[in-house]
C-alpha positions in Angstrom: 22.1 137.5 -26.5 18.6 138.7 -25.5 15.4 136.7 -25.5 12.0 136.6 -23.8 10.0 133.8 -22.2 6.8 133.3 -20.4 6.0 131.2 -17.3 3.0 128.9 -17.2 1.2 131.6 -15.2 1.9 134.1 -18.0 4.6 136.1 -16.2 7.0 137.5 -18.8 10.8 137.4 -18.4 13.2 139.4 -20.7 16.7 138.0 -20.5 20.1 139.2 -21.5 23.1 136.8 -21.3 26.6 138.2 -20.6 28.9 135.6 -22.1 32.2 137.0 -20.6 30.9 137.4 -17.1 28.5 134.4 -17.3 25.7 136.4 -15.7 22.1 136.9 -16.7 20.1 140.1 -16.5 16.4 139.5 -15.9 13.6 142.0 -16.4 10.2 141.1 -15.0 7.2 143.2 -13.8 9.2 146.5 -14.0 12.1 145.1 -11.9 15.6 144.3 -13.0 17.7 141.4 -11.5 21.2 140.1 -12.2 22.3 136.6 -11.4 25.5 135.8 -9.6 28.3 134.4 -11.8 27.4 130.9 -13.0 29.8 128.1 -13.8 30.2 127.3 -17.5 27.8 124.3 -17.5 25.0 126.1 -15.6 25.3 129.2 -17.8 25.1 127.1 -21.0 22.1 125.2 -19.6 20.3 128.4 -18.6 20.8 129.8 -22.1 19.7 126.6 -23.9 17.2 124.9 -21.7 15.6 127.0 -19.0 11.9 127.9 -19.4 9.9 130.7 -18.0 9.0 128.4 -15.1 12.7 127.9 -14.4 13.3 131.6 -14.3 10.4 132.1 -12.0 11.8 129.5 -9.7 15.3 131.1 -10.0 13.9 134.4 -8.6 12.8 132.5 -5.5 16.4 131.8 -4.6 19.0 134.2 -3.3 21.4 133.8 -6.2 20.8 137.2 -7.7 20.9 140.9 -7.0 18.2 143.5 -7.5 19.5 146.2 -9.9 18.0 149.7 -9.6 
């Protein structure tokens, strides 16, 4: 499933959710990131509830890898 969201500052995030691996690929400002595997509850919450501000905060953590 793919979708797009904006943070309150206007930063755009394009998201792709991998159901089988429970990871999220995030595109923002020309960069590509991939989350570490999430537990089922966190993955479901990220798909359903997370806003652009949540994704912006997520990218301030170390729970992802930069994909080239």
